[in-house]
Structures are given as structure tokens and as C-alpha cells.
C-alpha positions as CSV (number, residue, x, y, z in Angstrom):
1,X,64.7,-109.0,-43.8
2,X,67.6,-109.9,-41.4
3,X,66.1,-109.0,-38.0
4,X,62.8,-108.8,-36.1
5,X,61.6,-105.7,-34.3
6,X,59.1,-106.1,-31.5
7,X,57.1,-103.1,-30.3
8,X,55.7,-103.1,-26.7
9,X,52.8,-101.3,-25.1
10,X,54.8,-98.5,-23.5
11,X,52.9,-95.3,-23.8
12,X,55.2,-93.0,-21.8
13,X,57.7,-92.6,-19.0
14,X,56.9,-91.9,-15.4
15,X,57.9,-88.4,-14.2
16,X,59.3,-88.6,-10.7
17,X,59.5,-84.8,-10.3
18,X,57.5,-83.4,-7.4
19,X,55.1,-81.1,-9.2
20,X,54.8,-78.9,-6.2
21,X,58.5,-78.0,-6.1
22,X,59.4,-74.9,-7.9
23,X,63.0,-74.5,-9.1
24,X,64.5,-71.6,-11.0
25,X,68.1,-72.6,-12.2
26,X,69.9,-69.6,-13.7
27,X,71.7,-68.6,-15.7
28,X,71.2,-71.5,-18.1
29,X,73.3,-71.9,-20.1
30,X,76.2,-70.8,-17.9
31,X,79.9,-70.5,-17.8
32,X,80.2,-69.6,-14.1
33,X,78.2,-70.5,-11.0
34,X,74.7,-72.0,-11.5
35,X,72.1,-70.8,-9.0
36,X,69.1,-73.0,-8.1
37,X,66.3,-71.3,-6.1
38,X,63.9,-73.6,-4.3
39,X,60.7,-72.0,-3.3
40,X,60.3,-71.3,0.4
41,X,57.3,-73.6,0.8
42,X,59.3,-76.6,-0.3
43,X,61.9,-76.4,2.4
44,X,60.2,-79.1,4.4
45,X,62.1,-81.9,2.7
46,X,64.9,-81.7,5.3
47,X,68.4,-82.5,4.3
48,X,68.8,-82.8,0.6
49,X,71.5,-84.1,-1.8
50,X,72.4,-82.5,-5.0
51,X,73.9,-84.8,-7.6
52,X,75.4,-83.9,-11.0
53,X,75.5,-86.4,-13.9
54,X,76.9,-86.2,-17.4
55,X,74.9,-87.3,-20.5
56,X,76.2,-90.9,-20.1
57,X,74.7,-91.0,-16.6
58,X,78.1,-91.0,-14.8
59,X,77.9,-89.3,-11.4
60,X,80.3,-86.3,-11.4
61,X,79.6,-84.8,-8.0
62,X,77.4,-85.1,-5.0
63,X,76.9,-82.8,-2.1
64,X,74.6,-82.4,0.9
65,X,72.3,-79.4,1.0
66,X,71.0,-78.2,4.3
67,X,67.8,-76.3,4.9
68,X,68.6,-73.8,2.2
69,X,66.6,-72.5,-0.6
70,X,69.4,-70.7,-2.5
71,X,72.0,-73.1,-3.9
72,X,75.0,-71.9,-5.8
73,X,76.7,-74.7,-7.8
74,X,80.2,-74.1,-9.1
75,X,80.4,-75.6,-12.6
76,X,83.5,-73.8,-13.8
77,X,85.5,-77.0,-13.6
78,X,83.2,-78.9,-15.9
79,X,83.9,-79.1,-19.6
80,X,81.5,-77.5,-22.1
81,X,78.4,-79.7,-22.5
82,X,75.0,-80.7,-21.2
83,X,74.5,-82.0,-17.7
84,X,71.7,-83.3,-15.5
85,X,71.1,-82.4,-11.8
86,X,69.0,-84.3,-9.3
87,X,67.9,-83.1,-5.9
88,X,66.9,-85.9,-3.5
89,X,65.9,-86.5,0.1
90,X,66.8,-89.9,1.3
91,X,65.8,-92.3,-1.5
92,X,63.1,-90.0,-2.9
93,X,64.0,-87.9,-6.0
94,X,62.5,-84.5,-5.3
95,X,63.3,-82.9,-8.7
96,X,65.7,-83.2,-11.6
97,X,66.6,-81.0,-14.5
98,X,69.3,-80.2,-16.9
99,X,71.7,-77.3,-17.6
100,X,74.2,-76.4,-20.3
101,X,77.8,-75.5,-19.5
102,X,79.5,-73.0,-21.9
103,X,83.2,-72.4,-22.4
104,X,84.8,-70.3,-19.7
């Protein structure tokens, strides 16, 4: 045997998503605008930031979101593939998710 494998005691990964926050991203998959609806009761986070990442973790876009619960994200300029989004308030990650971009 050429190498040694060490197994640690990790039993899972921490989920930073706020379980009280309800998001409804649609349509998913999409080839046009992606709409993200934040439930009315979760508007108390103040100014929020929406960040889009590719599968390699590279930040593709970032924009401020004011006190809105209906976000429309233009993804038409992105190539076909899978992406992650993250909504944060200050340094706190409120929620994250993923979406699939289809060909235009």
C-alpha cells in the first residue's frame, strides 16, 4: 500500500441557513429571470446582499437588496450550468441555495 488514509470524527456539516426564512426561487431551472420571494415576516433583516457563485466558488455578482421581498435576478448573461446564491445581512448568512441556468 502506497499511502495512508486517516478518517476523522466529522459527522456532518453545519447548516448556516436561517430555518425561519422561507424562500421560493422560481422557475428553477431557468433560462430567463430568476425570481426569489422572501416571506413577508422575514423582512426584518434590513439591507441584504445577494451574491452569486459558480460551482468553483468564484463570486460572479453581488448586489444590495433593500427592504424588498420580491427579488428578480437576471441570469440571462450566465452560461448554462449550476450556480449558488447567498443572501446575507452584514456578516450573517441568512440563507443560501442553488439554481440551474439553461441555454437561452
